[in-house]
mmCIF file of the N, C-alpha and C atoms, coordinates in Angstrom:
data_MODEL
# 
_entry.id   MODEL 
# 
loop_
_atom_site.group_PDB 
_atom_site.id 
_atom_site.type_symbol 
_atom_site.label_atom_id 
_atom_site.label_alt_id 
_atom_site.label_comp_id 
_atom_site.label_asym_id 
_atom_site.label_entity_id 
_atom_site.label_seq_id 
_atom_site.pdbx_PDB_ins_code 
_atom_site.Cartn_x 
_atom_site.Cartn_y 
_atom_site.Cartn_z 
_atom_site.occupancy 
_atom_site.B_iso_or_equiv 
_atom_site.pdbx_formal_charge 
_atom_site.auth_seq_id 
_atom_site.auth_comp_id 
_atom_site.auth_asym_id 
_atom_site.auth_atom_id 
_atom_site.pdbx_PDB_model_num 
ATOM 1   N N  . UNK A 1 1  ? -12.092 -0.755 0.315  1.00 0.00 ? 1  UNK A N  1 
ATOM 2   C CA . UNK A 1 1  ? -11.278 0.209  1.001  1.00 0.00 ? 1  UNK A CA 1 
ATOM 3   C C  . UNK A 1 1  ? -11.997 1.543  0.919  1.00 0.00 ? 1  UNK A C  1 
ATOM 4   N N  . UNK A 1 2  ? -11.757 2.391  1.907  1.00 0.00 ? 2  UNK A N  1 
ATOM 5   C CA . UNK A 1 2  ? -12.347 3.728  1.874  1.00 0.00 ? 2  UNK A CA 1 
ATOM 6   C C  . UNK A 1 2  ? -11.252 4.778  1.762  1.00 0.00 ? 2  UNK A C  1 
ATOM 7   N N  . UNK A 1 3  ? -11.612 5.917  1.201  1.00 0.00 ? 3  UNK A N  1 
ATOM 8   C CA . UNK A 1 3  ? -10.667 7.020  1.042  1.00 0.00 ? 3  UNK A CA 1 
ATOM 9   C C  . UNK A 1 3  ? -11.360 8.322  1.392  1.00 0.00 ? 3  UNK A C  1 
ATOM 10  N N  . UNK A 1 4  ? -10.611 9.223  1.995  1.00 0.00 ? 4  UNK A N  1 
ATOM 11  C CA . UNK A 1 4  ? -11.125 10.548 2.301  1.00 0.00 ? 4  UNK A CA 1 
ATOM 12  C C  . UNK A 1 4  ? -10.776 11.471 1.147  1.00 0.00 ? 4  UNK A C  1 
ATOM 13  N N  . UNK A 1 5  ? -11.797 12.004 0.507  1.00 0.00 ? 5  UNK A N  1 
ATOM 14  C CA . UNK A 1 5  ? -11.660 12.993 -0.561 1.00 0.00 ? 5  UNK A CA 1 
ATOM 15  C C  . UNK A 1 5  ? -12.557 14.150 -0.146 1.00 0.00 ? 5  UNK A C  1 
ATOM 16  N N  . UNK A 1 6  ? -12.028 15.003 0.761  1.00 0.00 ? 6  UNK A N  1 
ATOM 17  C CA . UNK A 1 6  ? -12.869 16.016 1.415  1.00 0.00 ? 6  UNK A CA 1 
ATOM 18  C C  . UNK A 1 6  ? -13.806 16.735 0.452  1.00 0.00 ? 6  UNK A C  1 
ATOM 19  N N  . UNK A 1 7  ? -15.042 16.847 0.830  1.00 0.00 ? 7  UNK A N  1 
ATOM 20  C CA . UNK A 1 7  ? -15.638 16.481 2.118  1.00 0.00 ? 7  UNK A CA 1 
ATOM 21  C C  . UNK A 1 7  ? -16.240 15.081 2.114  1.00 0.00 ? 7  UNK A C  1 
ATOM 22  N N  . UNK A 1 8  ? -15.911 14.264 1.126  1.00 0.00 ? 8  UNK A N  1 
ATOM 23  C CA . UNK A 1 8  ? -16.538 12.950 0.971  1.00 0.00 ? 8  UNK A CA 1 
ATOM 24  C C  . UNK A 1 8  ? -15.650 11.809 1.456  1.00 0.00 ? 8  UNK A C  1 
ATOM 25  N N  . UNK A 1 9  ? -16.294 10.719 1.857  1.00 0.00 ? 9  UNK A N  1 
ATOM 26  C CA . UNK A 1 9  ? -15.626 9.449  2.129  1.00 0.00 ? 9  UNK A CA 1 
ATOM 27  C C  . UNK A 1 9  ? -16.116 8.506  1.038  1.00 0.00 ? 9  UNK A C  1 
ATOM 28  N N  . UNK A 1 10 ? -15.193 7.980  0.260  1.00 0.00 ? 10 UNK A N  1 
ATOM 29  C CA . UNK A 1 10 ? -15.538 7.189  -0.919 1.00 0.00 ? 10 UNK A CA 1 
ATOM 30  C C  . UNK A 1 10 ? -15.089 5.743  -0.795 1.00 0.00 ? 10 UNK A C  1 
ATOM 31  N N  . UNK A 1 11 ? -15.837 4.844  -1.431 1.00 0.00 ? 11 UNK A N  1 
ATOM 32  C CA . UNK A 1 11 ? -15.408 3.454  -1.560 1.00 0.00 ? 11 UNK A CA 1 
ATOM 33  C C  . UNK A 1 11 ? -14.450 3.391  -2.751 1.00 0.00 ? 11 UNK A C  1 
ATOM 34  N N  . UNK A 1 12 ? -13.295 2.760  -2.545 1.00 0.00 ? 12 UNK A N  1 
ATOM 35  C CA . UNK A 1 12 ? -12.289 2.641  -3.603 1.00 0.00 ? 12 UNK A CA 1 
ATOM 36  C C  . UNK A 1 12 ? -11.901 1.175  -3.716 1.00 0.00 ? 12 UNK A C  1 
ATOM 37  N N  . UNK A 1 13 ? -11.969 0.600  -4.925 1.00 0.00 ? 13 UNK A N  1 
ATOM 38  C CA . UNK A 1 13 ? -11.527 -0.782 -5.082 1.00 0.00 ? 13 UNK A CA 1 
ATOM 39  C C  . UNK A 1 13 ? -10.053 -0.917 -4.679 1.00 0.00 ? 13 UNK A C  1 
ATOM 40  N N  . UNK A 1 14 ? -9.720  -1.979 -3.974 1.00 0.00 ? 14 UNK A N  1 
ATOM 41  C CA . UNK A 1 14 ? -8.354  -2.181 -3.506 1.00 0.00 ? 14 UNK A CA 1 
ATOM 42  C C  . UNK A 1 14 ? -7.359  -2.171 -4.667 1.00 0.00 ? 14 UNK A C  1 
ATOM 43  N N  . UNK A 1 15 ? -7.716  -2.778 -5.782 1.00 0.00 ? 15 UNK A N  1 
ATOM 44  C CA . UNK A 1 15 ? -6.821  -2.808 -6.948 1.00 0.00 ? 15 UNK A CA 1 
ATOM 45  C C  . UNK A 1 15 ? -6.486  -1.393 -7.418 1.00 0.00 ? 15 UNK A C  1 
ATOM 46  N N  . UNK A 1 16 ? -7.452  -0.495 -7.344 1.00 0.00 ? 16 UNK A N  1 
ATOM 47  C CA . UNK A 1 16 ? -7.211  0.899  -7.735 1.00 0.00 ? 16 UNK A CA 1 
ATOM 48  C C  . UNK A 1 16 ? -6.302  1.602  -6.723 1.00 0.00 ? 16 UNK A C  1 
ATOM 49  N N  . UNK A 1 17 ? -6.500  1.298  -5.449 1.00 0.00 ? 17 UNK A N  1 
ATOM 50  C CA . UNK A 1 17 ? -5.720  1.941  -4.390 1.00 0.00 ? 17 UNK A CA 1 
ATOM 51  C C  . UNK A 1 17 ? -4.239  1.560  -4.451 1.00 0.00 ? 17 UNK A C  1 
ATOM 52  N N  . UNK A 1 18 ? -3.937  0.353  -4.913 1.00 0.00 ? 18 UNK A N  1 
ATOM 53  C CA . UNK A 1 18 ? -2.542  -0.107 -4.950 1.00 0.00 ? 18 UNK A CA 1 
ATOM 54  C C  . UNK A 1 18 ? -1.967  -0.134 -6.363 1.00 0.00 ? 18 UNK A C  1 
ATOM 55  N N  . UNK A 1 19 ? -2.657  0.475  -7.317 1.00 0.00 ? 19 UNK A N  1 
ATOM 56  C CA . UNK A 1 19 ? -2.235  0.429  -8.719 1.00 0.00 ? 19 UNK A CA 1 
ATOM 57  C C  . UNK A 1 19 ? -0.874  1.076  -8.955 1.00 0.00 ? 19 UNK A C  1 
ATOM 58  N N  . UNK A 1 20 ? -0.528  2.087  -8.178 1.00 0.00 ? 20 UNK A N  1 
ATOM 59  C CA . UNK A 1 20 ? 0.782   2.722  -8.345 1.00 0.00 ? 20 UNK A CA 1 
ATOM 60  C C  . UNK A 1 20 ? 1.423   2.945  -6.982 1.00 0.00 ? 20 UNK A C  1 
ATOM 61  N N  . UNK A 1 21 ? 2.747   2.924  -6.967 1.00 0.00 ? 21 UNK A N  1 
ATOM 62  C CA . UNK A 1 21 ? 3.492   3.128  -5.732 1.00 0.00 ? 21 UNK A CA 1 
ATOM 63  C C  . UNK A 1 21 ? 3.427   4.594  -5.335 1.00 0.00 ? 21 UNK A C  1 
ATOM 64  N N  . UNK A 1 22 ? 3.134   4.820  -4.074 1.00 0.00 ? 22 UNK A N  1 
ATOM 65  C CA . UNK A 1 22 ? 3.087   6.183  -3.545 1.00 0.00 ? 22 UNK A CA 1 
ATOM 66  C C  . UNK A 1 22 ? 4.107   6.275  -2.420 1.00 0.00 ? 22 UNK A C  1 
ATOM 67  N N  . UNK A 1 23 ? 5.234   6.910  -2.682 1.00 0.00 ? 23 UNK A N  1 
ATOM 68  C CA . UNK A 1 23 ? 6.320   7.010  -1.706 1.00 0.00 ? 23 UNK A CA 1 
ATOM 69  C C  . UNK A 1 23 ? 6.129   8.203  -0.777 1.00 0.00 ? 23 UNK A C  1 
ATOM 70  N N  . UNK A 1 24 ? 6.491   8.003  0.473  1.00 0.00 ? 24 UNK A N  1 
ATOM 71  C CA . UNK A 1 24 ? 6.478   9.070  1.472  1.00 0.00 ? 24 UNK A CA 1 
ATOM 72  C C  . UNK A 1 24 ? 7.917   9.246  1.933  1.00 0.00 ? 24 UNK A C  1 
ATOM 73  N N  . UNK A 1 25 ? 8.445   10.475 1.873  1.00 0.00 ? 25 UNK A N  1 
ATOM 74  C CA . UNK A 1 25 ? 9.828   10.692 2.316  1.00 0.00 ? 25 UNK A CA 1 
ATOM 75  C C  . UNK A 1 25 ? 10.026  10.250 3.764  1.00 0.00 ? 25 UNK A C  1 
ATOM 76  N N  . UNK A 1 26 ? 11.165  9.638  4.045  1.00 0.00 ? 26 UNK A N  1 
ATOM 77  C CA . UNK A 1 26 ? 11.468  9.112  5.376  1.00 0.00 ? 26 UNK A CA 1 
ATOM 78  C C  . UNK A 1 26 ? 11.478  10.222 6.430  1.00 0.00 ? 26 UNK A C  1 
ATOM 79  N N  . UNK A 1 27 ? 11.687  11.461 6.010  1.00 0.00 ? 27 UNK A N  1 
ATOM 80  C CA . UNK A 1 27 ? 11.711  12.595 6.941  1.00 0.00 ? 27 UNK A CA 1 
ATOM 81  C C  . UNK A 1 27 ? 10.360  13.301 7.039  1.00 0.00 ? 27 UNK A C  1 
ATOM 82  N N  . UNK A 1 28 ? 9.340   12.710 6.455  1.00 0.00 ? 28 UNK A N  1 
ATOM 83  C CA . UNK A 1 28 ? 8.004   13.305 6.435  1.00 0.00 ? 28 UNK A CA 1 
ATOM 84  C C  . UNK A 1 28 ? 7.442   13.512 7.842  1.00 0.00 ? 28 UNK A C  1 
ATOM 85  N N  . UNK A 1 29 ? 6.774   14.644 8.045  1.00 0.00 ? 29 UNK A N  1 
ATOM 86  C CA . UNK A 1 29 ? 6.110   14.902 9.327  1.00 0.00 ? 29 UNK A CA 1 
ATOM 87  C C  . UNK A 1 29 ? 5.051   13.843 9.626  1.00 0.00 ? 29 UNK A C  1 
ATOM 88  N N  . UNK A 1 30 ? 4.426   13.313 8.581  1.00 0.00 ? 30 UNK A N  1 
ATOM 89  C CA . UNK A 1 30 ? 3.414   12.268 8.768  1.00 0.00 ? 30 UNK A CA 1 
ATOM 90  C C  . UNK A 1 30 ? 4.052   11.033 9.402  1.00 0.00 ? 30 UNK A C  1 
ATOM 91  N N  . UNK A 1 31 ? 5.218   10.618 8.900  1.00 0.00 ? 31 UNK A N  1 
ATOM 92  C CA . UNK A 1 31 ? 5.903   9.457  9.470  1.00 0.00 ? 31 UNK A CA 1 
ATOM 93  C C  . UNK A 1 31 ? 6.405   9.739  10.876 1.00 0.00 ? 31 UNK A C  1 
ATOM 94  N N  . UNK A 1 32 ? 6.930   10.934 11.091 1.00 0.00 ? 32 UNK A N  1 
ATOM 95  C CA . UNK A 1 32 ? 7.403   11.294 12.433 1.00 0.00 ? 32 UNK A CA 1 
ATOM 96  C C  . UNK A 1 32 ? 6.264   11.229 13.444 1.00 0.00 ? 32 UNK A C  1 
ATOM 97  N N  . UNK A 1 33 ? 5.106   11.738 13.066 1.00 0.00 ? 33 UNK A N  1 
ATOM 98  C CA . UNK A 1 33 ? 3.947   11.714 13.958 1.00 0.00 ? 33 UNK A CA 1 
ATOM 99  C C  . UNK A 1 33 ? 3.484   10.287 14.207 1.00 0.00 ? 33 UNK A C  1 
ATOM 100 N N  . UNK A 1 34 ? 3.414   9.477  13.155 1.00 0.00 ? 34 UNK A N  1 
ATOM 101 C CA . UNK A 1 34 ? 2.980   8.087  13.306 1.00 0.00 ? 34 UNK A CA 1 
ATOM 102 C C  . UNK A 1 34 ? 3.913   7.323  14.238 1.00 0.00 ? 34 UNK A C  1 
ATOM 103 N N  . UNK A 1 35 ? 5.214   7.515  14.075 1.00 0.00 ? 35 UNK A N  1 
ATOM 104 C CA . UNK A 1 35 ? 6.181   6.839  14.952 1.00 0.00 ? 35 UNK A CA 1 
ATOM 105 C C  . UNK A 1 35 ? 6.052   7.328  16.391 1.00 0.00 ? 35 UNK A C  1 
ATOM 106 N N  . UNK A 1 36 ? 5.824   8.625  16.574 1.00 0.00 ? 36 UNK A N  1 
ATOM 107 C CA . UNK A 1 36 ? 5.660   9.180  17.926 1.00 0.00 ? 36 UNK A CA 1 
ATOM 108 C C  . UNK A 1 36 ? 4.430   8.598  18.614 1.00 0.00 ? 36 UNK A C  1 
ATOM 109 N N  . UNK A 1 37 ? 3.442   8.198  17.821 1.00 0.00 ? 37 UNK A N  1 
ATOM 110 C CA . UNK A 1 37 ? 2.228   7.587  18.366 1.00 0.00 ? 37 UNK A CA 1 
ATOM 111 C C  . UNK A 1 37 ? 2.377   6.082  18.568 1.00 0.00 ? 37 UNK A C  1 
ATOM 112 N N  . UNK A 1 38 ? 3.538   5.532  18.165 1.00 0.00 ? 38 UNK A N  1 
ATOM 113 C CA . UNK A 1 38 ? 3.801   4.114  18.370 1.00 0.00 ? 38 UNK A CA 1 
ATOM 114 C C  . UNK A 1 38 ? 3.471   3.223  17.192 1.00 0.00 ? 38 UNK A C  1 
ATOM 115 N N  . UNK A 1 39 ? 3.224   3.808  16.021 1.00 0.00 ? 39 UNK A N  1 
ATOM 116 C CA . UNK A 1 39 ? 2.915   3.022  14.834 1.00 0.00 ? 39 UNK A CA 1 
ATOM 117 C C  . UNK A 1 39 ? 4.193   2.412  14.272 1.00 0.00 ? 39 UNK A C  1 
ATOM 118 N N  . UNK A 1 40 ? 4.188   1.108  14.013 1.00 0.00 ? 40 UNK A N  1 
ATOM 119 C CA . UNK A 1 40 ? 5.344   0.422  13.445 1.00 0.00 ? 40 UNK A CA 1 
ATOM 120 C C  . UNK A 1 40 ? 5.297   0.530  11.923 1.00 0.00 ? 40 UNK A C  1 
ATOM 121 N N  . UNK A 1 41 ? 6.394   0.968  11.332 1.00 0.00 ? 41 UNK A N  1 
ATOM 122 C CA . UNK A 1 41 ? 6.469   1.117  9.879  1.00 0.00 ? 41 UNK A CA 1 
ATOM 123 C C  . UNK A 1 41 ? 7.217   -0.044 9.222  1.00 0.00 ? 41 UNK A C  1 
ATOM 124 N N  . UNK A 1 42 ? 7.625   -1.019 9.998  1.00 0.00 ? 42 UNK A N  1 
ATOM 125 C CA . UNK A 1 42 ? 8.280   -2.192 9.447  1.00 0.00 ? 42 UNK A CA 1 
ATOM 126 C C  . UNK A 1 42 ? 9.754   -2.001 9.134  1.00 0.00 ? 42 UNK A C  1 
ATOM 127 N N  . UNK A 1 43 ? 10.349  -0.951 9.677  1.00 0.00 ? 43 UNK A N  1 
ATOM 128 C CA . UNK A 1 43 ? 11.776  -0.754 9.415  1.00 0.00 ? 43 UNK A CA 1 
ATOM 129 C C  . UNK A 1 43 ? 12.602  -0.847 10.682 1.00 0.00 ? 43 UNK A C  1 
# 
């Protein structure tokens, strides 16, 4: 998996990337934008 850590793009082991839950608030601008672009969030 890759991750953006400005200004670098790094390789990150998948196990490290999913090691802890990272919640995004349902009212987040990021989610609103993704939905407006047609991204399905599974809900």
